[in-house]
Biopython code that builds the backbone (N, CA, C, O; Angstrom):
import numpy as np
from Bio.PDB.StructureBuilder import StructureBuilder

atoms = [
    (1, "LYS", "N", (-10.807, 8.558, 27.499)),
    (1, "LYS", "CA", (-9.415, 8.137, 27.316)),
    (1, "LYS", "C", (-9.417, 6.560, 27.608)),
    (1, "LYS", "O", (-8.861, 5.652, 26.989)),
    (2, "THR", "N", (-10.130, 6.534, 28.620)),
    (2, "THR", "CA", (-10.287, 5.211, 29.599)),
    (2, "THR", "C", (-11.170, 4.347, 28.920)),
    (2, "THR", "O", (-11.042, 3.122, 28.933)),
    (3, "VAL", "N", (-12.022, 4.929, 28.354)),
    (3, "VAL", "CA", (-13.187, 4.407, 27.721)),
    (3, "VAL", "C", (-12.794, 3.687, 26.397)),
    (3, "VAL", "O", (-13.074, 2.532, 26.078)),
    (4, "ILE", "N", (-11.906, 4.847, 25.516)),
    (4, "ILE", "CA", (-11.597, 4.138, 24.206)),
    (4, "ILE", "C", (-10.492, 3.547, 24.348)),
    (4, "ILE", "O", (-9.827, 3.372, 23.327)),
    (5, "ALA", "N", (-10.046, 3.137, 25.453)),
    (5, "ALA", "CA", (-8.582, 2.596, 25.333)),
    (5, "ALA", "C", (-9.317, 0.953, 25.711)),
    (5, "ALA", "O", (-9.041, -0.047, 25.048)),
    (6, "ALA", "N", (-10.156, 0.951, 26.747)),
    (6, "ALA", "CA", (-11.122, -0.394, 26.914)),
    (6, "ALA", "C", (-11.631, -0.948, 25.668)),
    (6, "ALA", "O", (-11.419, -2.086, 25.249)),
    (7, "ILE", "N", (-12.417, 0.090, 25.042)),
    (7, "ILE", "CA", (-12.921, -0.323, 23.408)),
    (7, "ILE", "C", (-11.686, -1.160, 22.617)),
    (7, "ILE", "O", (-11.695, -2.308, 22.172)),
    (8, "GLU", "N", (-10.728, -0.242, 22.615)),
    (8, "GLU", "CA", (-9.555, -0.750, 21.841)),
    (8, "GLU", "C", (-9.413, -2.234, 22.188)),
    (8, "GLU", "O", (-9.608, -3.063, 21.298)),
    (9, "ASN", "N", (-9.090, -2.615, 23.406)),
    (9, "ASN", "CA", (-8.435, -3.748, 23.983)),
    (9, "ASN", "C", (-9.382, -5.147, 23.725)),
    (9, "ASN", "O", (-9.015, -6.310, 23.897)),
    (10, "VAL", "N", (-10.857, -4.617, 23.210)),
    (10, "VAL", "CA", (-11.770, -5.896, 22.927)),
    (10, "VAL", "C", (-11.017, -6.832, 21.546)),
    (10, "VAL", "O", (-10.851, -5.985, 20.669)),
    (11, "PRO", "N", (-10.680, -7.748, 21.197)),
    (11, "PRO", "CA", (-10.462, -8.240, 20.124)),
    (11, "PRO", "C", (-11.870, -8.232, 19.302)),
    (11, "PRO", "O", (-12.929, -8.549, 19.841)),
    (12, "ASP", "N", (-11.806, -7.989, 18.468)),
    (12, "ASP", "CA", (-12.197, -7.503, 16.850)),
    (12, "ASP", "C", (-13.305, -8.953, 16.541)),
    (12, "ASP", "O", (-14.426, -8.915, 16.032)),
    (13, "SER", "N", (-12.491, -10.261, 17.079)),
    (13, "SER", "CA", (-13.228, -11.352, 16.505)),
    (13, "SER", "C", (-13.971, -11.724, 17.800)),
    (13, "SER", "O", (-14.747, -12.679, 17.788)),
    (14, "THR", "N", (-13.782, -11.069, 18.815)),
    (14, "THR", "CA", (-14.834, -11.317, 19.923)),
    (14, "THR", "C", (-16.362, -11.407, 19.483)),
    (14, "THR", "O", (-17.103, -12.255, 19.981)),
    (15, "TYR", "N", (-16.720, -10.657, 18.697)),
    (15, "TYR", "CA", (-17.891, -9.908, 18.153)),
    (15, "TYR", "C", (-17.847, -9.553, 16.609)),
    (15, "TYR", "O", (-17.038, -8.829, 16.028)),
    (16, "SER", "N", (-19.040, -10.324, 16.044)),
    (16, "SER", "CA", (-18.703, -9.819, 14.748)),
    (16, "SER", "C", (-19.324, -8.191, 14.098)),
    (16, "SER", "O", (-19.326, -7.807, 12.928)),
    (17, "TRP", "N", (-19.749, -7.573, 15.172)),
    (17, "TRP", "CA", (-21.260, -6.449, 15.259)),
    (17, "TRP", "C", (-20.178, -5.413, 15.896)),
    (17, "TRP", "O", (-20.486, -4.226, 15.996)),
    (18, "TRP", "N", (-18.580, -6.003, 16.434)),
    (18, "TRP", "CA", (-18.131, -4.850, 17.433)),
    (18, "TRP", "C", (-17.097, -3.732, 16.409)),
    (18, "TRP", "O", (-16.659, -2.790, 17.069)),
    (19, "ASN", "N", (-16.713, -3.736, 15.050)),
    (19, "ASN", "CA", (-16.215, -3.116, 14.450)),
    (19, "ASN", "C", (-17.324, -1.704, 14.051)),
    (19, "ASN", "O", (-17.116, -0.512, 14.275)),
    (20, "ASP", "N", (-18.291, -2.229, 13.523)),
    (20, "ASP", "CA", (-19.848, -1.308, 13.668)),
    (20, "ASP", "C", (-19.766, -0.726, 14.662)),
    (20, "ASP", "O", (-19.434, 0.427, 14.391)),
    (21, "PHE", "N", (-19.925, -0.916, 16.090)),
    (21, "PHE", "CA", (-20.143, -0.418, 16.922)),
    (21, "PHE", "C", (-18.983, 0.756, 17.159)),
    (21, "PHE", "O", (-19.315, 1.940, 17.200)),
    (22, "LYS", "N", (-17.741, 0.381, 17.297)),
    (22, "LYS", "CA", (-16.611, 1.060, 17.235)),
    (22, "LYS", "C", (-16.692, 1.832, 16.207)),
    (22, "LYS", "O", (-16.270, 2.867, 16.721)),
    (23, "ASN", "N", (-16.959, 2.148, 14.947)),
    (23, "ASN", "CA", (-16.921, 2.957, 14.086)),
    (23, "ASN", "C", (-18.348, 4.037, 14.444)),
    (23, "ASN", "O", (-18.367, 5.267, 14.416)),
    (24, "ASN", "N", (-19.173, 3.335, 14.688)),
    (24, "ASN", "CA", (-20.230, 4.410, 14.915)),
    (24, "ASN", "C", (-20.393, 5.216, 16.325)),
    (24, "ASN", "O", (-21.262, 6.063, 16.532)),
    (25, "LEU", "N", (-19.455, 4.819, 17.203)),
    (25, "LEU", "CA", (-19.136, 5.599, 18.497)),
    (25, "LEU", "C", (-17.799, 6.445, 17.975)),
    (25, "LEU", "O", (-17.666, 7.655, 18.162)),
    (26, "ASN", "N", (-17.227, 5.947, 17.570)),
    (26, "ASN", "CA", (-15.814, 7.181, 17.006)),
    (26, "ASN", "C", (-16.541, 8.454, 16.189)),
    (26, "ASN", "O", (-16.133, 9.603, 16.363)),
    (27, "ILE", "N", (-17.528, 8.186, 15.387)),
    (27, "ILE", "CA", (-18.041, 9.107, 14.580)),
    (27, "ILE", "C", (-19.194, 9.635, 15.413)),
    (27, "ILE", "O", (-19.791, 10.405, 14.661)),
    (28, "GLU", "N", (-19.678, 9.614, 16.345)),
    (28, "GLU", "CA", (-20.484, 9.964, 17.599)),
    (28, "GLU", "C", (-19.506, 11.304, 18.436)),
    (28, "GLU", "O", (-19.637, 12.516, 18.607)),
    (29, "LEU", "N", (-18.476, 10.212, 18.807)),
    (29, "LEU", "CA", (-17.334, 11.368, 19.789)),
    (29, "LEU", "C", (-17.027, 12.349, 18.502)),
    (29, "LEU", "O", (-17.029, 13.547, 18.785)),
    (30, "GLU", "N", (-16.808, 12.068, 17.354)),
    (30, "GLU", "CA", (-16.181, 13.098, 16.584)),
    (30, "GLU", "C", (-17.536, 14.142, 16.211)),
    (30, "GLU", "O", (-17.268, 15.264, 15.780)),
    (31, "ASN", "N", (-18.739, 13.807, 16.358)),
    (31, "ASN", "CA", (-19.672, 15.150, 15.915)),
    (31, "ASN", "C", (-19.573, 15.566, 17.518)),
    (31, "ASN", "O", (-19.762, 16.774, 17.658)),
    (32, "THR", "N", (-19.374, 15.004, 18.514)),
    (32, "THR", "CA", (-19.660, 15.642, 19.656)),
    (32, "THR", "C", (-18.341, 16.805, 19.629)),
    (32, "THR", "O", (-18.385, 18.009, 19.882)),
    (33, "VAL", "N", (-17.332, 16.060, 19.278)),
    (33, "VAL", "CA", (-16.202, 17.449, 19.491)),
    (33, "VAL", "C", (-16.403, 18.675, 18.394)),
    (33, "VAL", "O", (-16.268, 19.879, 18.612)),
    (34, "LYS", "N", (-16.720, 18.103, 17.300)),
    (34, "LYS", "CA", (-17.104, 19.436, 16.132)),
    (34, "LYS", "C", (-18.158, 20.323, 16.665)),
    (34, "LYS", "O", (-18.201, 21.536, 16.460)),
    (35, "ASP", "N", (-19.191, 19.496, 17.514)),
    (35, "ASP", "CA", (-20.761, 20.669, 18.210)),
    (35, "ASP", "C", (-19.991, 21.578, 19.135)),
    (35, "ASP", "O", (-20.089, 22.805, 19.137)),
    (36, "LYS", "N", (-19.149, 20.795, 19.990)),
    (36, "LYS", "CA", (-18.123, 21.613, 21.281)),
    (36, "LYS", "C", (-17.637, 22.878, 20.455)),
    (36, "LYS", "O", (-18.182, 23.981, 20.490)),
    (37, "ASN", "N", (-16.525, 22.538, 19.711)),
    (37, "ASN", "CA", (-15.799, 23.515, 18.804)),
    (37, "ASN", "C", (-16.962, 24.627, 18.464)),
    (37, "ASN", "O", (-17.085, 25.695, 19.064)),
    (38, "VAL", "N", (-17.632, 24.256, 17.587)),
    (38, "VAL", "CA", (-18.556, 25.344, 16.762)),
    (38, "VAL", "C", (-19.323, 26.019, 18.190)),
    (38, "VAL", "O", (-19.415, 27.244, 18.120)),
    (39, "VAL", "N", (-19.835, 25.456, 19.359)),
    (39, "VAL", "CA", (-20.486, 26.272, 19.914)),
    (39, "VAL", "C", (-19.253, 27.373, 20.605)),
    (39, "VAL", "O", (-19.490, 28.580, 20.638)),
    (40, "ARG", "N", (-17.902, 26.795, 21.152)),
    (40, "ARG", "CA", (-16.922, 27.403, 21.553)),
    (40, "ARG", "C", (-16.460, 28.633, 20.489)),
    (40, "ARG", "O", (-15.867, 29.627, 20.908)),
    (41, "ASN", "N", (-16.741, 28.481, 19.319)),
    (41, "ASN", "CA", (-16.459, 29.639, 18.317)),
    (41, "ASN", "C", (-17.355, 30.396, 18.194)),
    (41, "ASN", "O", (-17.091, 31.547, 17.847)),
    (42, "ARG", "N", (-18.758, 29.990, 18.447)),
    (42, "ARG", "CA", (-19.686, 31.060, 18.510)),
    (42, "ARG", "C", (-19.487, 31.669, 19.792)),
    (42, "ARG", "O", (-19.398, 32.894, 19.718)),
    (43, "SER", "N", (-19.383, 31.160, 21.008)),
    (43, "SER", "CA", (-19.068, 32.032, 22.162)),
    (43, "SER", "C", (-17.842, 33.028, 22.166)),
    (43, "SER", "O", (-17.952, 33.971, 22.949)),
    (44, "ASN", "N", (-16.831, 32.968, 21.501)),
    (44, "ASN", "CA", (-16.214, 33.628, 21.075)),
    (44, "ASN", "C", (-15.921, 34.573, 20.523)),
    (44, "ASN", "O", (-15.111, 35.397, 20.948)),
    (45, "SER", "N", (-16.701, 34.655, 19.159)),
    (45, "SER", "CA", (-17.004, 35.648, 18.304)),
    (45, "SER", "C", (-17.878, 36.546, 19.217)),
    (45, "SER", "O", (-17.530, 37.726, 19.225)),
    (46, "GLN", "N", (-18.846, 36.250, 19.917)),
    (46, "GLN", "CA", (-19.698, 36.868, 20.411)),
    (46, "GLN", "C", (-19.053, 37.381, 21.601)),
    (46, "GLN", "O", (-19.676, 38.260, 22.196)),
    (47, "TYR", "N", (-18.086, 37.067, 22.010)),
    (47, "TYR", "CA", (-17.107, 37.752, 23.368)),
    (47, "TYR", "C", (-16.291, 39.061, 22.422)),
    (47, "TYR", "O", (-16.211, 40.267, 22.653)),
    (48, "ASP", "N", (-15.814, 38.317, 21.415)),
    (48, "ASP", "CA", (-14.983, 39.046, 21.022)),
    (48, "ASP", "C", (-15.710, 40.524, 20.380)),
    (48, "ASP", "O", (-15.065, 41.554, 20.184)),
    (49, "ARG", "N", (-16.875, 40.396, 20.168)),
    (49, "ARG", "CA", (-17.906, 41.724, 19.367)),
    (49, "ARG", "C", (-17.831, 42.524, 20.527)),
    (49, "ARG", "O", (-17.493, 43.690, 20.323)),
    (50, "SER", "N", (-18.104, 42.130, 21.917)),
    (50, "SER", "CA", (-18.546, 42.724, 22.728)),
    (50, "SER", "C", (-17.144, 43.501, 23.612)),
    (50, "SER", "O", (-17.235, 44.251, 24.584)),
    (51, "LEU", "N", (-16.208, 43.159, 23.095)),
    (51, "LEU", "CA", (-15.166, 43.983, 23.584)),
    (51, "LEU", "C", (-14.934, 45.557, 23.100)),
    (51, "LEU", "O", (-14.005, 46.216, 23.568)),
]
sb = StructureBuilder()
sb.init_structure("model")
sb.init_model(0)
sb.init_chain("A")
sb.init_seg("    ")
for serial, (resi, resn, name, xyz) in enumerate(atoms, 1):
    if name == "N":
        sb.init_residue(resn, " ", resi, " ")
    sb.init_atom(name, np.array(xyz, "f"), 0.0, 1.0, " ", f" {name:<3s}", serial, name[0])
structure = sb.get_structure()
């Protein structure tokens, strides 16, 4: 959260590429969260089957 807050505090006018950088970073973060959720769901379903 601290990193994201620091990124948001940088003025967009400071770097012309900053918006693209933020967008790419946000996409990577979202994909990472999705991947973790997929892994968690898989492990949960395997755990349920073993009960």
